[in-house]
DRENDOTOR-212812 format. One record per residue (C-alpha): x, y, z negated. Coordinates in steps of 0.5 Angstrom, whole numbers, plus 2048, in hexadecimal, padded with zeros to 3 digits. Layout:
// DRENDOTOR-212812
XYZ ...
END
This chain:
// DRENDOTOR-212812
8AB7C376D 8AB7C7774 8B07C7779 8B37CD77C 8B97D0781 8BE7D5780 8C47D7784 8C97DC783 8CB7DA788 8D27D9789 8D57D7790 8DD7D6792 8DE7DD795 8E17DA79C 8DA7D779E 8D67DB7A3 8D17E079F 8CC7DF7A4 8CC7D77A2 8CC7D879B 8C67DD79B 8C27D879F 8C57D279A 8C27D6794 8BC7D7797 8BB7D0799 8BC7CE792 8B67D2790 8B27CF795 8B47C8793 8B37CA78C 8AC7CC78D 8AA7C6792 8AD7C178C 8A87C5787 8AD7C9783 8A97CE77F 8AD7D4780 8B37D6783 8B87DC781 8BE7DF785 8C47E4782 8C77EA785 8CE7ED786 8D07F378A 8D87F278A 8D97EA78A 8D97E7791 8D87E078D 8D27E278A 8CF7E4791 8C87E778F 8C97EE78E 8C17F078D 8BD7EA78A 8B67ED78B 8B87EE793 8BA7E7793 8B47E578F 8B07E9795 8B37E479A 8AF7DE797 8A87E1798 8A47DC79C 8AA7D779B 8A87D5794 8A17D3792 8A07D178B 8A67D3786 8A77DA783 8AD7DE785 8B27E2781 8B87E6780 8BD7E477B 8BF7EA77B 8BE7F177E 8C37F577B 8BF7FB779 8C5800778 8C77FF77F 8C0802782 8BB807781 8B580577C 8B0808782 8B3803787 8B37FD782 8AC7FE780 8A97FF787 8AD7FA78A 8AB7F5785 8A47F7785 8A47F678C 8A77EF78C 8A27ED786 89C7EF78B 89F7EB791 8A07E578D 8997E678A 89C7E5783 8A17E0784 8A77E5782 8AB7E577C 8B07EB77A 8B67E9777 8BA7EF775 8C17F1772 8C67F6771 8CB7F3776 8D27F0774 8D67F077A 8DB7F6779 8DD7F6780 8D57F8782 8D67FD77C 8DC80077F 8D9800786 8D3804784 8D780977F 8D4806779 8DB802776 8DB807770 8D380876F 8CF80576A 8CC80076E 8C87FD768 8C5804767 8C380576E 8C07FE76E 8BC800768 8B980676B 8B8803772 8B37FE770 8B080376B 8AF807772 8AD801776 8A77FF771 8A5806770 8A4807778 8A0801778 89C803773 89B80A774 89780E779 89981477E 89C81977D 8A381577B 8A6819775 8AC815771 8B281876E 8B881476C 8BF81576B 8C1812772 8BB812776 8B6818776 8B081677A 8AB81B77D 8A581C782 8A282277E 8A4827784 8A282378A 89C81F787 89781F78D 89181A78A 88D81B790 891817795 89581378F 89B81678E 89E816787 89D80F785 8A0808786 89E802788 89C7FD782 89D7F6781 8987F0783 8997ED77C 8967F1776 8997F5772 89F7F3776 8A37EC778 8A67E8773 8AD7EB771 8B37E676F 8BA7E776D 8C07E376E 8C57E2768 8CC7E0769 8CF7E1762 8CE7DB75D 8CB7E0757 8C87E575C 8C57EB759 8C17EC760 8BD7E775E 8BA7EA758 8B87F075C 8B57EC761 8B17E875B 8AF7EF758 8AC7F175F 8A97EA760 8AD7E9766 8AF7E2769 8B67DF767 8BB7DC76C 8C17D8769 8C77D876E 8C97D1771 8D07D276F 8CF7D2767 8D17CC763 8CB7C9760 8CD7CB759 8CC7D275B 8C47D175D 8C17D0756 8C47D7754 8C17DA75A 8BA7D8759 8BB7DA751 8BD7E1754 8B77E1759 8B27DF753 8B57E474E 8B37E9754 8AC7E7755 8AB7E774D 8AD7EE74D 8A97F0753 8A37EC750 8A37E7756 8A37E0755 8A97DC758 8A67D775D 8AB7D275F 8A87D1765 8AA7D8767 8B27D6766 8B57D476C 8BC7D076C 8C07D0772 8C57CA773 8CA7C8778 8C87C177B 8CA7BC780 8C67B6781 8C87B1786 8C67A9787 8CC7A7784 8D17A977E 8D77A9782 8D47AE788 8D27B2782 8D87B377F 8DC7B4785 8D77B9788 8D57BC781 8DC7BE77F 8E27B9780 8E37BA787 8E87C0788 8E37C278E 8DD7C178A 8D97C878A 8D77C7783 8DF7C7781 8DF7CD786 8D97D0782 8DD7CF77B 8E37D277E 8E07D8780 8DC7D9779 8E27D7775 8E77DC778 8E27E2777 8E07E0770 8E77DF76E 8E97E6771 8E37E976D 8E57E5767 8DE7E2766 8E07DA767 8DC7D9760 8D67D8764 8D97D1766 8DB7CF75F 8D87CB75A 8DB7CF754 8DE7D6755 8E57D3752 8E67CF758 8EC7D175C 8EB7D4763 8F07CF766 8EC7C9763 8E67CC768 8E97C776E 8E57C5774 8E57BE771 8E27C176A 8DD7C576E 8DA7BF773 8DA7BB76D 8D67C0768 8D37C676C 8D17C3773 8CC7BD773 8CE7B8779 8CC7B177A 8C77AC77D 8C07AD77B 8C07A9775 8C67AC772 8C37B3774 8BD7B2771 8C17AF76A 8C57B676A 8BF7BA76B 8BB7B7765 8C17B7761 8C17BF762 8BA7BF760 8BB7BB75A 8C17C0758 8BD7C775A 8B67C5759 8B07C775E 8B17CB764 8AC7CD769 8B07CD770 8B77C9772 8BA7CE777 8BE7C977C 8C47CE77E 8C67CE785 8CD7CD788 8D07CD78F 8CE7C8794 8D57C5795 8D17BF797 8CA7C1799 8C77BA799 8CA7B9792 8C87C0790 8C17BF792 8C07B878F 8C27BA789 8BC7BF789 8B87BA78B 8BA7B5786 8B97BA780 8B27BB782 8B07B4784 8B37B077F 8B77B477A 8B17B8777 8AC7B3778 8B07AF773 8B27B476E 8AA7B676E 8A87AF76D 8AD7AE767 8AB7B5764 8A47B3764 8A67AC761 8A97B075B 8A37B475A 89F7AE75A 8A37AB755 8A37B0750 
END
């Protein structure tokens, strides 16, 4: 099992923006130094807590600062940007990182983003489907560009000038294109079926109850079968909110029990948004559970993984036993309310937890 990193991110809006951006960047650099294999960040335009409005622009700041891990978007909201802009910017990043780029894509779930862009009543899922088709065609095609769609018609037919290079766009470093991934936040996500049909990678959200993960894999595998692809569990990314400390008392406090815990702040933000959107089902082991039973105590006992090294190892192995193999565990970054504890958790995760997890998995395989 590989270890990766993901951040939305979420910071208290009262913090200085310049400081939170630096902190987010430092977390990626630390993850790279510790051997995390890949790192992703999200994007929102109209959420001051989720402070990265452009995930590709943020990733570009990591060039030269991260040396080994792959970097990815989770996700670029395709209806929000013209497909030519996404295709050319993603291709440029893929070349700058010499093939260490992963394109995570989505339709955009924040309604305030959609309203700000005049898309509140638009069929953003339909726009998403057209956008990715255009992007793939742009990468695969040659000049002149001539693509027709419901939302975007893209052409350089009238202005084609091949002698000086006008009329085409830059192509990705990876062939035929960078790996494409999609995140799933609904327990019975049909988007995973669509991902599987295309042979793209699934990322299961960090706030899903473990009971929801098996159905996500089932949907993805169904899509792979329909698309003629092999469902590779090595391609499945499972994100989790994790905090590791040197003792359980500190882990429980900083990991949620303390009123000033960044994990509590994170979950207060998340639950407020999900309640308003009537999507609290993601936290639940079964759909019949009342929303009012999804308390902070419940979340920190059932969704967040926190504790000393041995306890976190046991919880990750329990998760593996429950859902089966998955290729990469994505550690979900939080605000560094205490930078020393935030950094130490990432270090313990890489240097103590994952070696113990993989040693246990190896023993289990050997015993079969």
